[in-house]
BALOBA-1460 file (C-alpha; in Angstrom, 3 decimals):
// residues 287
<rec num="1" residu="x" x="-4.771" y="14.151" z="12.936"/>
<rec num="2" residu="x" x="-4.086" y="16.439" z="9.998"/>
<rec num="3" residu="x" x="-1.103" y="14.330" z="8.988"/>
<rec num="4" residu="x" x="-3.228" y="11.162" z="9.007"/>
<rec num="5" residu="x" x="-5.826" y="12.832" z="6.781"/>
<rec num="6" residu="x" x="-3.073" y="13.919" z="4.382"/>
<rec num="7" residu="x" x="-1.690" y="10.377" z="4.223"/>
<rec num="8" residu="x" x="-5.165" y="8.948" z="3.526"/>
<rec num="9" residu="x" x="-5.719" y="11.449" z="0.697"/>
<rec num="10" residu="x" x="-2.279" y="10.698" z="-0.804"/>
<rec num="11" residu="x" x="-2.878" y="6.922" z="-0.651"/>
<rec num="12" residu="x" x="-6.335" y="7.366" z="-2.167"/>
<rec num="13" residu="x" x="-5.017" y="9.439" z="-5.092"/>
<rec num="14" residu="x" x="-2.034" y="7.116" z="-5.595"/>
<rec num="15" residu="x" x="-4.246" y="4.026" z="-5.848"/>
<rec num="16" residu="x" x="-6.616" y="5.774" z="-8.254"/>
<rec num="17" residu="x" x="-3.627" y="6.892" z="-10.351"/>
<rec num="18" residu="x" x="-2.344" y="3.308" z="-10.573"/>
<rec num="19" residu="x" x="-5.838" y="2.051" z="-11.437"/>
<rec num="20" residu="x" x="-6.189" y="4.696" z="-14.155"/>
<rec num="21" residu="x" x="-2.948" y="3.791" z="-15.963"/>
<rec num="22" residu="x" x="-4.623" y="1.477" z="-18.546"/>
<rec num="23" residu="x" x="-7.009" y="4.327" z="-19.432"/>
<rec num="24" residu="x" x="-4.507" y="7.161" z="-19.709"/>
<rec num="25" residu="x" x="-1.796" y="5.276" z="-21.617"/>
<rec num="26" residu="x" x="-2.360" y="4.726" z="-25.332"/>
<rec num="27" residu="x" x="-0.104" y="3.124" z="-27.922"/>
<rec num="28" residu="x" x="0.482" y="5.268" z="-31.000"/>
<rec num="29" residu="x" x="1.112" y="2.595" z="-33.625"/>
<rec num="30" residu="x" x="1.821" y="5.151" z="-36.311"/>
<rec num="31" residu="x" x="4.756" y="6.672" z="-34.415"/>
<rec num="32" residu="x" x="5.486" y="3.522" z="-32.382"/>
<rec num="33" residu="x" x="5.393" y="5.236" z="-28.972"/>
<rec num="34" residu="x" x="3.314" y="5.557" z="-25.830"/>
<rec num="35" residu="x" x="1.094" y="8.587" z="-25.269"/>
<rec num="36" residu="x" x="0.072" y="9.775" z="-21.825"/>
<rec num="37" residu="x" x="-3.357" y="11.380" z="-21.601"/>
<rec num="38" residu="x" x="-3.015" y="12.931" z="-18.134"/>
<rec num="39" residu="x" x="-5.872" y="15.311" z="-18.860"/>
<rec num="40" residu="x" x="-8.292" y="12.378" z="-18.514"/>
<rec num="41" residu="x" x="-7.471" y="11.905" z="-14.829"/>
<rec num="42" residu="x" x="-10.020" y="14.388" z="-13.362"/>
<rec num="43" residu="x" x="-12.803" y="12.789" z="-15.405"/>
<rec num="44" residu="x" x="-11.691" y="9.289" z="-14.408"/>
<rec num="45" residu="x" x="-11.538" y="10.267" z="-10.730"/>
<rec num="46" residu="x" x="-14.971" y="11.870" z="-10.959"/>
<rec num="47" residu="x" x="-16.418" y="8.761" z="-12.609"/>
<rec num="48" residu="x" x="-15.071" y="6.491" z="-9.859"/>
<rec num="49" residu="x" x="-16.293" y="8.709" z="-7.008"/>
<rec num="50" residu="x" x="-19.691" y="9.156" z="-8.676"/>
<rec num="51" residu="x" x="-20.137" y="5.392" z="-9.068"/>
<rec num="52" residu="x" x="-19.200" y="4.695" z="-5.452"/>
<rec num="53" residu="x" x="-21.413" y="7.520" z="-4.160"/>
<rec num="54" residu="x" x="-24.384" y="5.779" z="-5.803"/>
<rec num="55" residu="x" x="-23.728" y="2.715" z="-3.644"/>
<rec num="56" residu="x" x="-22.356" y="0.666" z="-6.542"/>
<rec num="57" residu="x" x="-18.882" y="-0.823" z="-6.942"/>
<rec num="58" residu="x" x="-19.306" y="-0.984" z="-10.712"/>
<rec num="59" residu="x" x="-18.928" y="-3.917" z="-13.071"/>
<rec num="60" residu="x" x="-16.172" y="-5.934" z="-14.708"/>
<rec num="61" residu="x" x="-15.721" y="-8.223" z="-17.680"/>
<rec num="62" residu="x" x="-15.577" y="-11.974" z="-16.980"/>
<rec num="63" residu="x" x="-15.097" y="-13.752" z="-20.277"/>
<rec num="64" residu="x" x="-18.089" y="-12.728" z="-22.381"/>
<rec num="65" residu="x" x="-20.148" y="-11.772" z="-19.323"/>
<rec num="66" residu="x" x="-20.429" y="-8.414" z="-17.609"/>
<rec num="67" residu="x" x="-20.828" y="-8.958" z="-13.875"/>
<rec num="68" residu="x" x="-21.354" y="-6.606" z="-10.973"/>
<rec num="69" residu="x" x="-18.314" y="-6.402" z="-8.700"/>
<rec num="70" residu="x" x="-20.382" y="-6.711" z="-5.517"/>
<rec num="71" residu="x" x="-21.629" y="-10.119" z="-6.701"/>
<rec num="72" residu="x" x="-18.137" y="-11.659" z="-6.544"/>
<rec num="73" residu="x" x="-15.991" y="-9.454" z="-4.336"/>
<rec num="74" residu="x" x="-17.009" y="-11.101" z="-1.046"/>
<rec num="75" residu="x" x="-15.807" y="-14.616" z="-1.893"/>
<rec num="76" residu="x" x="-12.716" y="-13.347" z="-3.696"/>
<rec num="77" residu="x" x="-11.789" y="-11.026" z="-0.843"/>
<rec num="78" residu="x" x="-12.027" y="-13.734" z="1.810"/>
<rec num="79" residu="x" x="-10.062" y="-16.183" z="-0.356"/>
<rec num="80" residu="x" x="-7.145" y="-13.748" z="-0.650"/>
<rec num="81" residu="x" x="-7.477" y="-12.761" z="3.006"/>
<rec num="82" residu="x" x="-7.342" y="-16.389" z="4.128"/>
<rec num="83" residu="x" x="-4.255" y="-17.097" z="2.013"/>
<rec num="84" residu="x" x="-2.482" y="-13.970" z="3.300"/>
<rec num="85" residu="x" x="-3.561" y="-14.374" z="6.925"/>
<rec num="86" residu="x" x="-2.421" y="-17.975" z="7.229"/>
<rec num="87" residu="x" x="0.677" y="-17.535" z="5.050"/>
<rec num="88" residu="x" x="2.128" y="-14.507" z="6.867"/>
<rec num="89" residu="x" x="1.338" y="-15.735" z="10.387"/>
<rec num="90" residu="x" x="2.749" y="-19.182" z="9.560"/>
<rec num="91" residu="x" x="5.950" y="-17.645" z="8.196"/>
<rec num="92" residu="x" x="6.425" y="-15.626" z="11.400"/>
<rec num="93" residu="x" x="5.720" y="-18.666" z="13.602"/>
<rec num="94" residu="x" x="8.163" y="-20.871" z="11.663"/>
<rec num="95" residu="x" x="10.870" y="-18.189" z="11.671"/>
<rec num="96" residu="x" x="10.550" y="-17.624" z="15.428"/>
<rec num="97" residu="x" x="10.393" y="-21.333" z="16.165"/>
<rec num="98" residu="x" x="13.546" y="-22.254" z="14.240"/>
<rec num="99" residu="x" x="15.299" y="-18.908" z="14.655"/>
<rec num="100" residu="x" x="15.018" y="-18.693" z="18.462"/>
<rec num="101" residu="x" x="13.336" y="-21.496" z="20.348"/>
<rec num="102" residu="x" x="14.789" y="-24.467" z="18.420"/>
<rec num="103" residu="x" x="18.021" y="-22.809" z="17.374"/>
<rec num="104" residu="x" x="20.213" y="-25.180" z="19.425"/>
<rec num="105" residu="x" x="19.037" y="-28.363" z="17.670"/>
<rec num="106" residu="x" x="20.723" y="-29.984" z="14.678"/>
<rec num="107" residu="x" x="17.419" y="-29.863" z="12.798"/>
<rec num="108" residu="x" x="17.669" y="-26.073" z="12.783"/>
<rec num="109" residu="x" x="21.088" y="-26.222" z="11.138"/>
<rec num="110" residu="x" x="19.617" y="-28.376" z="8.358"/>
<rec num="111" residu="x" x="16.686" y="-25.957" z="8.054"/>
<rec num="112" residu="x" x="19.102" y="-23.015" z="7.924"/>
<rec num="113" residu="x" x="21.116" y="-24.684" z="5.147"/>
<rec num="114" residu="x" x="17.908" y="-25.325" z="3.170"/>
<rec num="115" residu="x" x="16.753" y="-21.726" z="3.685"/>
<rec num="116" residu="x" x="20.080" y="-20.311" z="2.496"/>
<rec num="117" residu="x" x="19.784" y="-22.299" z="-0.731"/>
<rec num="118" residu="x" x="16.218" y="-21.114" z="-1.362"/>
<rec num="119" residu="x" x="17.125" y="-17.504" z="-0.532"/>
<rec num="120" residu="x" x="19.503" y="-17.449" z="-3.517"/>
<rec num="121" residu="x" x="16.669" y="-18.373" z="-5.908"/>
<rec num="122" residu="x" x="14.190" y="-15.720" z="-7.176"/>
<rec num="123" residu="x" x="10.646" y="-16.093" z="-5.840"/>
<rec num="124" residu="x" x="8.958" y="-16.696" z="-9.196"/>
<rec num="125" residu="x" x="11.396" y="-19.529" z="-9.968"/>
<rec num="126" residu="x" x="10.611" y="-21.124" z="-6.591"/>
<rec num="127" residu="x" x="6.905" y="-20.908" z="-7.440"/>
<rec num="128" residu="x" x="7.420" y="-22.566" z="-10.815"/>
<rec num="129" residu="x" x="9.674" y="-25.251" z="-9.312"/>
<rec num="130" residu="x" x="7.040" y="-25.944" z="-6.634"/>
<rec num="131" residu="x" x="4.361" y="-26.410" z="-9.298"/>
<rec num="132" residu="x" x="6.596" y="-28.819" z="-11.222"/>
<rec num="133" residu="x" x="7.298" y="-30.745" z="-8.005"/>
<rec num="134" residu="x" x="3.559" y="-30.945" z="-7.268"/>
<rec num="135" residu="x" x="2.935" y="-32.423" z="-10.718"/>
<rec num="136" residu="x" x="5.784" y="-34.922" z="-10.191"/>
<rec num="137" residu="x" x="4.289" y="-35.987" z="-6.846"/>
<rec num="138" residu="x" x="0.959" y="-36.623" z="-8.557"/>
<rec num="139" residu="x" x="2.662" y="-38.760" z="-11.235"/>
<rec num="140" residu="x" x="4.669" y="-40.747" z="-8.682"/>
<rec num="141" residu="x" x="1.994" y="-41.290" z="-6.026"/>
<rec num="142" residu="x" x="-1.341" y="-40.442" z="-7.622"/>
<rec num="143" residu="x" x="-1.958" y="-37.911" z="-4.826"/>
<rec num="144" residu="x" x="-3.224" y="-34.572" z="-6.119"/>
<rec num="145" residu="x" x="-1.669" y="-31.689" z="-4.176"/>
<rec num="146" residu="x" x="-2.445" y="-28.896" z="-6.616"/>
<rec num="147" residu="x" x="-5.397" y="-27.848" z="-8.722"/>
<rec num="148" residu="x" x="-5.747" y="-25.112" z="-11.313"/>
<rec num="149" residu="x" x="-9.538" y="-25.097" z="-11.047"/>
<rec num="150" residu="x" x="-10.898" y="-22.032" z="-9.213"/>
<rec num="151" residu="x" x="-13.687" y="-24.146" z="-7.668"/>
<rec num="152" residu="x" x="-11.386" y="-26.843" z="-6.221"/>
<rec num="153" residu="x" x="-11.885" y="-25.687" z="-2.625"/>
<rec num="154" residu="x" x="-9.110" y="-26.476" z="-0.132"/>
<rec num="155" residu="x" x="-6.997" y="-28.058" z="-2.860"/>
<rec num="156" residu="x" x="-6.844" y="-24.680" z="-4.556"/>
<rec num="157" residu="x" x="-6.095" y="-22.836" z="-1.286"/>
<rec num="158" residu="x" x="-3.489" y="-24.652" z="0.798"/>
<rec num="159" residu="x" x="-0.840" y="-24.804" z="-1.953"/>
<rec num="160" residu="x" x="-1.093" y="-21.045" z="-2.763"/>
<rec num="161" residu="x" x="-0.911" y="-20.378" z="0.995"/>
<rec num="162" residu="x" x="2.289" y="-22.405" z="1.198"/>
<rec num="163" residu="x" x="3.821" y="-20.481" z="-1.696"/>
<rec num="164" residu="x" x="2.787" y="-17.115" z="-0.237"/>
<rec num="165" residu="x" x="4.555" y="-18.016" z="3.022"/>
<rec num="166" residu="x" x="7.881" y="-18.859" z="1.356"/>
<rec num="167" residu="x" x="9.227" y="-15.329" z="0.701"/>
<rec num="168" residu="x" x="8.347" y="-13.926" z="4.172"/>
<rec num="169" residu="x" x="9.855" y="-17.027" z="5.811"/>
<rec num="170" residu="x" x="13.112" y="-16.700" z="3.871"/>
<rec num="171" residu="x" x="13.419" y="-13.036" z="4.802"/>
<rec num="172" residu="x" x="12.347" y="-13.321" z="8.441"/>
<rec num="173" residu="x" x="14.370" y="-16.404" z="9.302"/>
<rec num="174" residu="x" x="17.609" y="-14.824" z="8.086"/>
<rec num="175" residu="x" x="16.779" y="-11.615" z="9.985"/>
<rec num="176" residu="x" x="15.968" y="-13.470" z="13.210"/>
<rec num="177" residu="x" x="19.047" y="-15.701" z="12.902"/>
<rec num="178" residu="x" x="21.322" y="-12.650" z="12.632"/>
<rec num="179" residu="x" x="19.606" y="-10.834" z="15.513"/>
<rec num="180" residu="x" x="19.734" y="-13.993" z="17.636"/>
<rec num="181" residu="x" x="23.479" y="-14.283" z="17.087"/>
<rec num="182" residu="x" x="23.972" y="-10.610" z="17.995"/>
<rec num="183" residu="x" x="21.733" y="-10.774" z="21.058"/>
<rec num="184" residu="x" x="23.371" y="-13.963" z="22.337"/>
<rec num="185" residu="x" x="26.693" y="-12.172" z="22.638"/>
<rec num="186" residu="x" x="25.309" y="-9.390" z="24.874"/>
<rec num="187" residu="x" x="26.480" y="-9.121" z="28.473"/>
<rec num="188" residu="x" x="23.027" y="-9.632" z="30.007"/>
<rec num="189" residu="x" x="22.701" y="-12.969" z="28.164"/>
<rec num="190" residu="x" x="26.102" y="-14.090" z="29.445"/>
<rec num="191" residu="x" x="25.066" y="-13.039" z="32.946"/>
<rec num="192" residu="x" x="21.846" y="-15.067" z="32.686"/>
<rec num="193" residu="x" x="23.821" y="-18.126" z="31.540"/>
<rec num="194" residu="x" x="26.320" y="-17.662" z="34.375"/>
<rec num="195" residu="x" x="23.436" y="-17.611" z="36.877"/>
<rec num="196" residu="x" x="22.366" y="-21.037" z="35.659"/>
<rec num="197" residu="x" x="19.097" y="-19.970" z="34.005"/>
<rec num="198" residu="x" x="17.652" y="-22.472" z="31.545"/>
<rec num="199" residu="x" x="18.041" y="-21.855" z="27.831"/>
<rec num="200" residu="x" x="14.269" y="-21.825" z="27.317"/>
<rec num="201" residu="x" x="13.878" y="-19.162" z="30.021"/>
<rec num="202" residu="x" x="16.609" y="-17.027" z="28.439"/>
<rec num="203" residu="x" x="15.087" y="-17.375" z="24.970"/>
<rec num="204" residu="x" x="11.607" y="-16.422" z="26.151"/>
<rec num="205" residu="x" x="12.364" y="-13.735" z="28.713"/>
<rec num="206" residu="x" x="15.460" y="-12.092" z="27.241"/>
<rec num="207" residu="x" x="16.153" y="-12.993" z="23.614"/>
<rec num="208" residu="x" x="12.596" y="-12.832" z="22.261"/>
<rec num="209" residu="x" x="11.838" y="-9.549" z="24.043"/>
<rec num="210" residu="x" x="14.822" y="-7.920" z="22.331"/>
<rec num="211" residu="x" x="14.200" y="-9.393" z="18.881"/>
<rec num="212" residu="x" x="10.459" y="-8.697" z="18.659"/>
<rec num="213" residu="x" x="10.892" y="-4.918" z="17.988"/>
<rec num="214" residu="x" x="13.014" y="-5.730" z="14.919"/>
<rec num="215" residu="x" x="10.323" y="-8.107" z="13.618"/>
<rec num="216" residu="x" x="7.634" y="-5.474" z="14.191"/>
<rec num="217" residu="x" x="9.714" y="-2.871" z="12.343"/>
<rec num="218" residu="x" x="10.078" y="-5.215" z="9.349"/>
<rec num="219" residu="x" x="6.433" y="-6.347" z="9.387"/>
<rec num="220" residu="x" x="5.361" y="-3.986" z="6.599"/>
<rec num="221" residu="x" x="8.101" y="-5.358" z="4.327"/>
<rec num="222" residu="x" x="7.141" y="-8.936" z="5.216"/>
<rec num="223" residu="x" x="3.525" y="-8.275" z="4.241"/>
<rec num="224" residu="x" x="4.598" y="-6.533" z="1.021"/>
<rec num="225" residu="x" x="6.646" y="-9.614" z="0.056"/>
<rec num="226" residu="x" x="3.593" y="-11.796" z="0.632"/>
<rec num="227" residu="x" x="1.358" y="-9.447" z="-1.386"/>
<rec num="228" residu="x" x="3.841" y="-9.493" z="-4.273"/>
<rec num="229" residu="x" x="3.807" y="-13.280" z="-4.316"/>
<rec num="230" residu="x" x="0.009" y="-13.307" z="-4.040"/>
<rec num="231" residu="x" x="-0.287" y="-11.455" z="-7.356"/>
<rec num="232" residu="x" x="1.874" y="-14.059" z="-9.089"/>
<rec num="233" residu="x" x="0.338" y="-17.098" z="-7.397"/>
<rec num="234" residu="x" x="-3.324" y="-16.196" z="-7.899"/>
<rec num="235" residu="x" x="-2.680" y="-15.531" z="-11.576"/>
<rec num="236" residu="x" x="-0.618" y="-18.668" z="-12.269"/>
<rec num="237" residu="x" x="-2.684" y="-21.071" z="-10.130"/>
<rec num="238" residu="x" x="-6.022" y="-19.609" z="-11.253"/>
<rec num="239" residu="x" x="-7.123" y="-18.783" z="-7.705"/>
<rec num="240" residu="x" x="-10.359" y="-16.802" z="-7.501"/>
<rec num="241" residu="x" x="-8.894" y="-14.083" z="-5.316"/>
<rec num="242" residu="x" x="-9.048" y="-10.330" z="-5.256"/>
<rec num="243" residu="x" x="-6.327" y="-9.949" z="-7.908"/>
<rec num="244" residu="x" x="-8.835" y="-11.206" z="-10.485"/>
<rec num="245" residu="x" x="-10.343" y="-7.718" z="-10.620"/>
<rec num="246" residu="x" x="-6.925" y="-6.253" z="-11.366"/>
<rec num="247" residu="x" x="-5.762" y="-8.726" z="-13.996"/>
<rec num="248" residu="x" x="-9.007" y="-9.188" z="-15.919"/>
<rec num="249" residu="x" x="-9.912" y="-5.553" z="-16.533"/>
<rec num="250" residu="x" x="-8.571" y="-2.338" z="-17.972"/>
<rec num="251" residu="x" x="-11.252" y="-0.144" z="-16.370"/>
<rec num="252" residu="x" x="-10.575" y="1.966" z="-13.306"/>
<rec num="253" residu="x" x="-13.506" y="0.658" z="-11.255"/>
<rec num="254" residu="x" x="-12.497" y="-3.014" z="-10.786"/>
<rec num="255" residu="x" x="-8.759" y="-2.245" z="-10.652"/>
<rec num="256" residu="x" x="-9.240" y="0.429" z="-7.984"/>
<rec num="257" residu="x" x="-11.577" y="-1.796" z="-5.954"/>
<rec num="258" residu="x" x="-9.004" y="-4.600" z="-6.179"/>
<rec num="259" residu="x" x="-6.153" y="-2.344" z="-5.029"/>
<rec num="260" residu="x" x="-8.191" y="-0.883" z="-2.163"/>
<rec num="261" residu="x" x="-9.102" y="-4.436" z="-1.139"/>
<rec num="262" residu="x" x="-5.405" y="-5.381" z="-1.183"/>
<rec num="263" residu="x" x="-4.692" y="-2.434" z="1.106"/>
<rec num="264" residu="x" x="-7.445" y="-3.568" z="3.487"/>
<rec num="265" residu="x" x="-6.126" y="-7.150" z="3.475"/>
<rec num="266" residu="x" x="-2.625" y="-5.877" z="4.312"/>
<rec num="267" residu="x" x="-4.023" y="-3.830" z="7.211"/>
<rec num="268" residu="x" x="-5.974" y="-6.813" z="8.588"/>
<rec num="269" residu="x" x="-2.924" y="-9.079" z="8.370"/>
<rec num="270" residu="x" x="-0.778" y="-6.449" z="10.098"/>
<rec num="271" residu="x" x="-3.284" y="-6.079" z="12.938"/>
<rec num="272" residu="x" x="-3.575" y="-9.869" z="13.292"/>
<rec num="273" residu="x" x="0.193" y="-10.278" z="13.673"/>
<rec num="274" residu="x" x="0.393" y="-7.494" z="16.251"/>
<rec num="275" residu="x" x="-2.490" y="-9.112" z="18.133"/>
<rec num="276" residu="x" x="-0.716" y="-12.486" z="18.146"/>
<rec num="277" residu="x" x="2.447" y="-10.822" z="19.466"/>
<rec num="278" residu="x" x="0.429" y="-9.108" z="22.207"/>
<rec num="279" residu="x" x="-1.287" y="-12.337" z="23.290"/>
<rec num="280" residu="x" x="2.013" y="-14.226" z="23.173"/>
<rec num="281" residu="x" x="3.688" y="-11.669" z="25.419"/>
<rec num="282" residu="x" x="0.744" y="-11.635" z="27.824"/>
<rec num="283" residu="x" x="0.808" y="-15.425" z="28.087"/>
<rec num="284" residu="x" x="4.514" y="-16.275" z="28.122"/>
<rec num="285" residu="x" x="6.628" y="-13.175" z="28.752"/>
<rec num="286" residu="x" x="7.096" y="-11.599" z="32.168"/>
<rec num="287" residu="x" x="7.126" y="-7.817" z="31.932"/>
């Protein structure tokens, strides 16, 4: 219990320190160098805690307007949560589907070849290439698949979700493919094949059960990859998500609220994936 409390305090101070960076770093134009005003940190921390203790999340600058954070944080939070929730769970489902259950089909070999090509390209270049392709599709067919308007609804949500899912899918599929190859060479798999068990039964009851712990162990990294892409995608595609509070302000209040919200979104996505794994095992795997 004490260790958990220590971790919470460390995370809290770390997030506040990151949020306070724009306020404690100043550019000295005369000497052409950065100056760190660490002595401001206690005052900045006190200001944040005092504001929250009053029941207020503070305000932020939106263009020429000053708006209260609580007026906008609900919609922005659920937009980012929806993109992350669908993107991460879809990436895991696709990786498992092609990495284990459809691994014997020729389609998977084509998918694997395509994934290996994409894996060699940096994420931000893939995002830019995807935007260019979306514009080309609109010119060729007249079908709009992307919108840079924050009020475009589903048109401004499904494409960012697709882009968020790319990095986790690239990472997970390669991991699952390697683990599948290693697991398939184990003696208990050879014994199951020799007994005449079906490939689907072996994949569900033997292969998946031994690969799932590796996926669970890498789940934090998968979510961090998706969060990293979310920062880029929401900024470039003008999505009204939670990162707006981080990008459009240099005050500690909105930046800290945005970072804490990101942490909460990551926790919700993590719990959702573990829940899906639990339900999947209860429904399809014999313990």
